[in-house]
GUTOR-713579 format. One record per residue (C-alpha): y, z, x. Coordinates in steps of 0.2 Angstrom, whole numbers, padded with zeros to 4 digits, always signed. Example, Ala and Ser with C-alpha at 12.3 -4.5 7.8 and 13.67 -1.06 7.14 Angstrom:
<kolbas>
-0022+0039+0062
-0005+0036+0068
</kolbas>
This chain:
<kolbas>
+0183+0038+0203
+0170+0045+0214
+0161+0033+0225
+0144+0032+0231
+0148+0038+0249
+0157+0053+0242
+0142+0057+0231
+0129+0056+0245
+0136+0049+0261
+0120+0053+0270
+0108+0045+0258
+0113+0027+0259
+0097+0023+0268
+0086+0030+0253
+0091+0017+0241
+0096-0001+0244
+0111-0008+0234
+0113-0025+0227
+0114-0038+0240
+0108-0056+0242
+0092-0049+0250
+0090-0035+0237
+0094-0047+0223
+0079-0058+0228
+0068-0042+0230
+0073-0037+0212
+0070-0055+0206
+0053-0055+0213
+0050-0038+0205
+0055-0045+0188
+0045-0060+0191
+0028-0053+0194
+0014-0062+0186
+0012-0054+0169
-0002-0064+0163
-0009-0059+0146
-0023-0067+0136
-0020-0074+0119
-0033-0081+0106
-0020-0094+0100
-0028-0111+0102
-0011-0118+0106
-0010-0109+0123
-0027-0114+0129
-0030-0126+0144
-0047-0135+0146
-0060-0125+0155
-0049-0110+0159
-0044-0093+0154
-0025-0094+0153
-0010-0084+0148
+0002-0088+0134
+0016-0092+0145
+0019-0094+0164
+0029-0081+0173
+0037-0079+0190
+0032-0092+0203
+0020-0100+0190
+0034-0106+0179
+0037-0125+0177
+0054-0131+0183
+0060-0134+0165
+0055-0116+0161
+0065-0110+0175
+0080-0119+0170
+0078-0112+0152
+0077-0094+0159
+0092-0097+0170
+0102-0102+0155
+0096-0087+0145
+0101-0075+0160
+0118-0084+0161
+0121-0080+0142
+0116-0062+0144
+0126-0059+0160
+0142-0066+0152
+0141-0054+0137
+0156-0043+0138
+0153-0024+0138
+0169-0017+0129
+0165+0001+0132
+0154+0007+0146
+0156+0025+0142
+0146+0024+0126
+0131+0014+0119
+0114+0012+0126
+0105+0003+0139
+0087-0003+0136
+0077-0002+0152
+0061-0012+0153
+0046-0015+0164
+0047+0003+0172
+0031+0005+0182
+0024+0022+0186
+0008+0023+0197
-0007+0032+0189
-0006+0047+0201
+0013+0050+0196
+0010+0049+0177
+0005+0064+0166
-0007+0052+0157
-0009+0042+0141
-0007+0056+0128
+0009+0063+0136
+0026+0056+0131
+0039+0064+0142
+0052+0059+0155
+0041+0063+0170
+0047+0063+0188
+0038+0047+0191
+0047+0039+0177
+0064+0045+0183
+0060+0037+0199
+0057+0020+0191
+0073+0022+0180
+0083+0026+0196
+0077+0010+0204
+0083+0000+0189
+0099+0009+0189
+0101+0008+0208
+0104+0026+0208
+0099+0035+0225
+0092+0052+0219
+0080+0051+0204
+0080+0070+0202
+0098+0070+0198
+0096+0060+0182
+0095+0071+0167
+0079+0068+0157
+0088+0072+0141
+0098+0056+0142
+0082+0045+0141
+0071+0041+0126
+0054+0032+0128
+0052+0017+0117
+0036+0010+0123
+0022+0016+0134
+0007+0005+0139
-0007+0005+0153
-0008-0011+0164
-0024-0012+0174
-0025-0031+0177
-0034-0037+0192
-0018-0046+0198
-0010-0030+0202
-0011-0020+0218
-0015-0004+0207
-0016+0001+0189
+0000+0008+0182
+0009+0014+0166
+0023+0003+0160
+0037+0010+0150
+0052+0004+0140
+0066+0017+0139
+0083+0019+0130
+0097+0027+0140
+0111+0036+0131
+0126+0032+0141
+0137+0046+0134
+0124+0059+0136
+0121+0054+0153
+0139+0054+0159
+0142+0071+0150
+0127+0079+0159
+0129+0070+0176
+0147+0063+0178
+0142+0057+0196
+0132+0042+0188
+0148+0034+0182
+0150+0022+0197
+0132+0015+0194
+0135+0013+0175
+0151+0004+0179
+0142-0009+0190
+0127-0010+0179
+0125-0028+0172
+0112-0035+0160
+0097-0043+0167
+0085-0053+0156
+0069-0043+0153
+0074-0028+0163
+0091-0022+0157
+0099-0024+0140
+0115-0016+0134
+0115-0010+0116
+0131-0005+0107
+0120+0006+0096
+0103+0011+0098
+0090+0001+0089
+0083+0011+0074
+0072+0007+0060
+0067+0016+0044
+0052+0017+0033
+0050+0007+0018
+0054+0021+0006
+0071+0024+0014
+0075+0006+0016
+0073+0004-0003
+0082+0019-0008
+0097+0015+0004
+0097-0003-0002
+0098+0002-0020
+0113+0013-0016
+0124-0001-0008
+0141-0002-0016
+0145-0017-0026
+0128-0021-0030
+0126-0029-0047
+0111-0032-0057
+0106-0034-0075
+0098-0023-0088
+0088-0038-0095
+0100-0041-0110
+0114-0049-0099
+0124-0033-0096
+0128-0031-0078
+0126-0014-0069
+0133-0008-0052
+0123+0001-0039
+0131+0017-0043
+0122+0017-0060
+0106+0008-0056
+0096+0024-0055
+0104+0030-0071
+0101+0015-0083
+0085+0014-0092
+0078-0004-0093
+0074-0009-0110
+0056-0014-0104
+0049-0010-0087
+0039-0025-0081
+0020-0022-0081
+0012-0028-0065
-0006-0027-0060
-0010-0026-0041
-0028-0031-0038
-0035-0023-0022
-0030-0008-0012
-0030-0014+0006
-0014-0014+0016
-0006-0029+0007
-0010-0021-0010
-0004-0004-0005
+0013-0010+0001
+0016-0022-0013
+0012-0007-0025
+0024+0004-0015
+0038-0008-0016
+0036-0012-0034
+0033+0007-0039
+0049+0012-0029
+0059-0002-0038
+0054+0005-0055
+0040-0007-0061
+0025-0001-0071
+0011-0004-0058
-0007-0003-0061
-0017-0003-0045
-0035-0010-0048
-0048-0007-0035
-0066-0012-0037
-0072+0001-0024
-0070+0020-0023
-0057+0031-0016
-0059+0036+0002
-0068+0053-0002
-0081+0045-0013
-0081+0029-0002
-0086+0040+0013
-0101+0047+0004
-0106+0030-0001
-0106+0024+0017
-0115+0039+0022
-0129+0035+0010
-0130+0017+0017
-0131+0023+0035
-0143+0037+0031
-0154+0031+0016
-0150+0013+0017
-0143+0013-0001
-0130-0001-0002
-0117+0001-0016
-0111-0016-0019
-0094-0011-0024
-0091+0004-0012
-0095+0000+0006
-0088-0005+0023
-0078-0019+0014
-0074-0013-0003
-0064+0003-0007
-0047+0011-0005
-0039+0005+0011
-0049-0011+0012
-0060-0017+0025
-0049-0010+0039
-0052+0009+0033
-0069+0010+0042
-0064+0000+0057
-0054+0003+0073
-0038+0005+0063
-0029-0007+0076
-0010-0009+0074
-0008-0024+0084
+0000-0040+0078
+0006-0057+0083
+0021-0057+0071
+0032-0047+0082
+0029-0029+0086
+0048-0025+0087
+0053-0035+0071
+0061-0024+0057
+0047-0027+0045
+0033-0022+0057
+0043-0006+0062
+0046-0002+0044
+0027-0003+0041
+0024+0008+0056
+0037+0021+0051
+0029+0022+0034
+0012+0025+0041
+0020+0039+0051
+0028+0046+0035
+0011+0046+0027
+0003+0056+0041
+0000+0044+0056
+0004+0051+0073
+0021+0047+0079
+0014+0041+0095
+0009+0024+0087
+0028+0020+0087
+0027+0021+0106
+0009+0016+0111
+0008-0002+0118
-0009-0004+0109
-0008+0008+0094
-0023+0012+0084
-0027+0025+0071
-0046+0026+0070
-0056+0029+0054
-0054+0048+0054
-0035+0047+0053
-0035+0033+0041
-0044+0043+0028
-0031+0057+0027
-0017+0044+0028
-0023+0035+0013
-0025+0050+0003
-0006+0054+0006
-0002+0036+0002
-0011+0037-0014
-0003+0053-0020
+0014+0046-0016
+0010+0031-0027
+0004+0042-0041
+0020+0052-0040
+0030+0035-0043
+0019+0033-0059
+0007+0020-0051
-0009+0020-0061
-0023+0019-0049
-0040+0013-0056
-0055+0015-0044
-0072+0007-0048
-0063-0006-0058
-0067-0024-0054
-0057-0040-0059
-0068-0050-0069
-0056-0064-0076
-0038-0069-0078
-0031-0070-0095
-0020-0086-0096
-0008-0095-0108
+0001-0111-0105
-0004-0111-0087
+0002-0094-0084
-0007-0077-0081
-0003-0065-0095
-0016-0052-0090
-0033-0048-0083
-0051-0044-0089
-0060-0030-0080
-0078-0028-0078
-0079-0015-0091
-0073-0028-0103
-0056-0022-0105
-0042-0034-0108
-0025-0029-0101
-0008-0038-0103
+0003-0039-0088
+0019-0049-0083
+0012-0053-0066
-0004-0051-0056
-0003-0048-0037
-0020-0054-0030
-0024-0044-0014
-0043-0044-0014
-0047-0046+0004
-0058-0060+0012
-0075-0053+0005
-0071-0055-0013
-0081-0070-0015
-0084-0068-0034
-0065-0069-0036
-0064-0085-0026
-0077-0092-0038
-0067-0086-0053
-0051-0094-0047
-0060-0111-0043
-0067-0111-0061
-0050-0109-0068
-0044-0124-0057
-0032-0113-0046
-0029-0123-0030
-0039-0117-0015
-0038-0125+0002
-0052-0123+0015
-0045-0115+0031
-0051-0113+0049
-0060-0097+0054
-0072-0091+0067
-0090-0086+0068
-0101-0079+0081
-0110-0063+0088
-0105-0045+0092
-0108-0040+0110
-0110-0022+0115
-0109-0014+0132
-0110+0004+0139
-0092+0010+0138
-0094+0016+0156
-0098-0002+0162
-0082-0008+0154
-0072+0006+0161
-0079+0002+0178
-0075-0017+0177
-0057-0014+0171
-0053+0002+0181
-0064+0002+0196
-0062+0018+0205
-0051+0025+0192
-0065+0024+0178
-0069+0043+0180
-0051+0046+0173
-0056+0040+0156
-0068+0055+0151
-0073+0048+0134
-0055+0047+0128
-0050+0064+0134
-0044+0059+0151
-0028+0053+0158
-0032+0034+0156
-0035+0025+0139
-0053+0020+0135
-0054+0003+0143
-0054-0013+0132
-0053-0032+0136
-0047-0048+0128
-0055-0064+0134
-0053-0082+0128
-0060-0099+0133
-0056-0117+0127
-0071-0128+0124
-0074-0146+0120
-0089-0152+0110
-0090-0168+0119
-0097-0158+0134
-0112-0155+0123
-0115-0173+0118
-0109-0186+0105
-0120-0179+0092
-0110-0163+0091
-0093-0171+0089
-0083-0168+0073
-0068-0178+0076
-0056-0165+0083
-0068-0156+0095
-0056-0144+0103
-0060-0126+0099
-0058-0109+0106
-0071-0095+0109
-0063-0078+0111
-0066-0059+0109
-0061-0052+0092
-0058-0035+0086
-0063-0026+0102
-0068-0008+0098
-0069+0003+0114
-0078+0019+0112
-0085+0012+0095
-0100+0007+0086
-0107-0008+0077
-0107-0006+0058
-0114-0016+0043
-0101-0025+0032
-0113-0034+0021
-0109-0034+0002
-0126-0041-0003
-0143-0034+0003
-0150-0051+0006
-0136-0054+0019
-0132-0047+0036
-0114-0046+0042
-0108-0034+0055
-0091-0028+0062
-0085-0014+0074
-0077+0003+0071
-0070+0017+0081
-0063+0034+0078
-0046+0040+0085
-0053+0047+0101
-0064+0032+0105
-0077+0044+0112
-0093+0034+0109
-0103+0029+0124
-0103+0010+0118
-0090-0004+0118
-0091-0018+0106
-0082-0034+0102
-0085-0050+0092
-0087-0066+0103
-0083-0080+0090
-0080-0098+0090
-0067-0107+0079
-0075-0118+0065
-0066-0130+0053
-0069-0138+0036
-0075-0154+0045
-0091-0144+0050
-0095-0139+0032
-0102-0156+0028
-0119-0149+0022
-0109-0138+0009
-0096-0151+0002
-0104-0150-0015
-0096-0132-0016
-0079-0140-0015
-0066-0128-0007
-0079-0114-0007
-0089-0124+0007
-0083-0111+0020
-0089-0097+0010
-0106-0105+0008
-0106-0109+0027
-0103-0090+0031
-0116-0085+0018
-0129-0097+0026
-0129-0088+0043
-0128-0071+0035
-0144-0075+0026
-0152-0082+0042
-0147-0066+0051
-0155-0055+0037
-0171-0065+0039
-0172-0063+0058
-0169-0045+0056
-0184-0044+0044
-0174-0035+0030
-0169-0017+0026
-0153-0020+0034
-0161-0022+0052
-0149-0032+0063
-0156-0046+0074
-0151-0043+0093
-0154-0052+0109
-0150-0048+0127
-0136-0058+0134
-0147-0064+0148
-0160-0071+0136
-0147-0079+0125
-0139-0088+0140
-0157-0095+0145
-0162-0099+0127
-0177-0088+0127
-0184-0072+0120
-0193-0061+0134
-0185-0044+0132
-0192-0036+0117
-0188-0018+0122
-0169-0021+0120
-0156-0008+0126
-0151+0005+0114
-0138+0000+0101
-0125+0010+0092
-0130+0001+0076
-0139+0015+0066
-0150+0005+0054
-0161-0002+0067
-0161-0018+0077
-0175-0031+0081
-0176-0043+0096
-0173-0060+0089
-0169-0078+0095
-0151-0078+0092
-0149-0094+0101
-0157-0102+0087
-0146-0095+0073
-0131-0106+0074
-0130-0125+0076
-0132-0131+0094
-0113-0134+0097
-0108-0117+0092
-0122-0109+0102
-0117-0119+0117
-0099-0114+0115
-0104-0096+0115
-0115-0098+0130
-0102-0107+0140
-0089-0095+0136
-0099-0079+0140
-0102-0087+0157
-0084-0089+0160
-0080-0072+0154
-0091-0065+0167
-0080-0073+0180
-0065-0065+0173
-0074-0048+0170
-0088-0047+0184
-0102-0038+0176
-0099-0044+0158
-0116-0052+0159
-0127-0037+0161
-0145-0032+0157
-0137-0018+0147
-0126-0031+0136
-0133-0034+0119
-0128-0047+0106
-0129-0043+0088
-0130-0056+0074
-0120-0060+0064
-0101-0060+0064
-0094-0072+0051
-0079-0063+0042
-0066-0064+0055
-0053-0070+0042
-0053-0079+0025
-0062-0096+0024
-0049-0102+0012
-0031-0101+0007
-0023-0100-0010
-0007-0110-0008
+0009-0102-0014
+0028-0104-0014
+0035-0099+0003
+0050-0090-0005
+0043-0083-0021
+0025-0080-0016
+0019-0087-0032
+0004-0097-0033
+0008-0116-0034
-0005-0119-0047
-0004-0104-0058
+0012-0096-0064
+0012-0077-0063
-0001-0075-0050
+0004-0069-0033
-0010-0072-0019
-0006-0061-0004
-0014-0053+0011
-0030-0058+0021
-0040-0063+0006
-0027-0076+0001
-0026-0083+0019
-0009-0076+0024
-0014-0062+0036
-0027-0056+0049
-0026-0037+0052
-0019-0021+0045
-0001-0024+0051
+0001-0042+0046
-0007-0039+0029
+0004-0024+0026
+0020-0035+0030
+0014-0048+0018
+0012-0035+0005
+0029-0029+0009
+0038-0046+0007
+0028-0051-0008
+0032-0034-0017
+0051-0038-0015
+0048-0056-0021
+0039-0051-0037
+0052-0038-0040
+0065-0051-0038
+0056-0063-0050
+0055-0049-0063
+0074-0044-0062
+0070-0028-0053
+0078-0033-0036
+0093-0045-0033
+0097-0044-0014
+0090-0054+0000
+0077-0044+0008
+0078-0055+0023
+0095-0047+0027
+0087-0030+0028
+0070-0034+0036
+0073-0051+0044
+0063-0067+0039
+0045-0066+0041
+0038-0077+0055
+0029-0092+0048
+0021-0107+0056
+0018-0122+0046
+0018-0112+0030
+0006-0099+0036
+0011-0081+0041
+0006-0078+0059
-0007-0065+0062
</kolbas>
């Protein structure tokens, strides 16, 4: 066995090996303050902008003990065969000037140097790039760092490394796992797309199912046996949850009809163009309704709080790549698609569903449910057609208010849910780049430079008691946070009624616009809907509608959006009538947005914006413009369902899923919910008998709600 001194006797001074002092240095390196912001109310501390967890020297003693126990468990794991397997190397930092840039995914010299440090290998140039695979790449420009950097996670193929460079054996022999830095994997972690998962799972030896008449069949013949009667399933809504539920059910052999009130992406694009250019709002084909759901004409963000590396999320991501998304979304730390990519992706998705026999009906609105003996037996559409189905999957999105009313009329249980309301703030993108990147801002180049277009995420905890006893609603803890930040984007109209104004943000894939926008919203609960209690569980819907109507009145009609400079909003006055240019294309009007919401909401927004400026100096700017109003951050209610079967607790045969049912909040979480619900419905209708949790893992839940 060759020793290090035999390998490079004159290079010992170039790289320090493990010693008590060096262990401390590495421990300090691994324990850097990795603060990250979260909009979860559970991680807030009063009056502060805080991270979700403490790291490094900021850890509490109990947290340090827990980490030491975890490290002890990892270090005692026996590695049986060091000549094979993989090592996952994390937190590999590469300075900006040593990295090829955000759009390049290769094992650069700078990355090899970072890998060499983790391996304690003296000469980075001797490491063969072919032995390493990039798993994740992100950009970190936090103010707590000495300099911005790209951060990588890389898998190392031990066998390939030793074959290409045998002199690395000594270092592999001494390599030990270290929590958060080095992890040994007997096999490389891989995941498949949903289609492959279903096809592979259906071919597992020993599987037994039923033809419906009691006769068992094996997995070897499952694709050859014709079921006496294919179950007929209606999926209402073609957003992420509806699409993935349809995909699973179609792949498993159900007779699926996908009903969408809006139009396909081609016609939907023309309808949105008519709105933007000629102010013609199609009530059923707009920024909210149509193929792909509300997320189609948005930023196409693929971030989630349910676990980026979970099998289910990875399956969704791989499926998106299968349908045309760039493979870079599997590696990017903050992946997004952009509207331009979503349109072609959805077209491919549709063609695949049609190839499975899924009947897609655009321009078809759910008008009513057909029921017998407290069970759904079909649907009635707006064209007065009555269609019989064995199950109805309800994936309508959070703007289908008429569906909520129909469910309430039938006595389906609806439960009010917390959501958030506020305003959308817009800055020049160059200002945000400068705030976040300082001297490196010039490297952005409107999305074509080496650095990603700068974004931000801020949050503040507020207490209504600070604003006086008259604003108290019992539990007065609430959070104010940025939501759906769209760097290089534009503000768009998401109203579904011409008498209401509701806005959102969107970006194209390059994020090349000269503006950056984000919602600044405050959480609200059912305790605040006391003026709308006569609407029952729909009080939150009416609460939203009230402020959307107020915004329309302030704007003066014709889809003009009321705006106010941040400085005027903070001072409760309206002095600036010649407001900064806005990306919103239907016109803006200077208005007193500080009079739009109740006092306690306005105060929470003002106090939070002031705090955000301390975190991001320059956030309060004469060029910053607030737009009203942002109300549809998530569904204002939830349709209770069984945690295992996904079936409504109050109406058999109805499966409420996705964001509109209160079980998701974004493209990925909605898609995951559709994925699991598709298998649940298939299992209920005898199309699937295995436990999907064994394949995809259990979906993360919190008090019965799927985490966003």
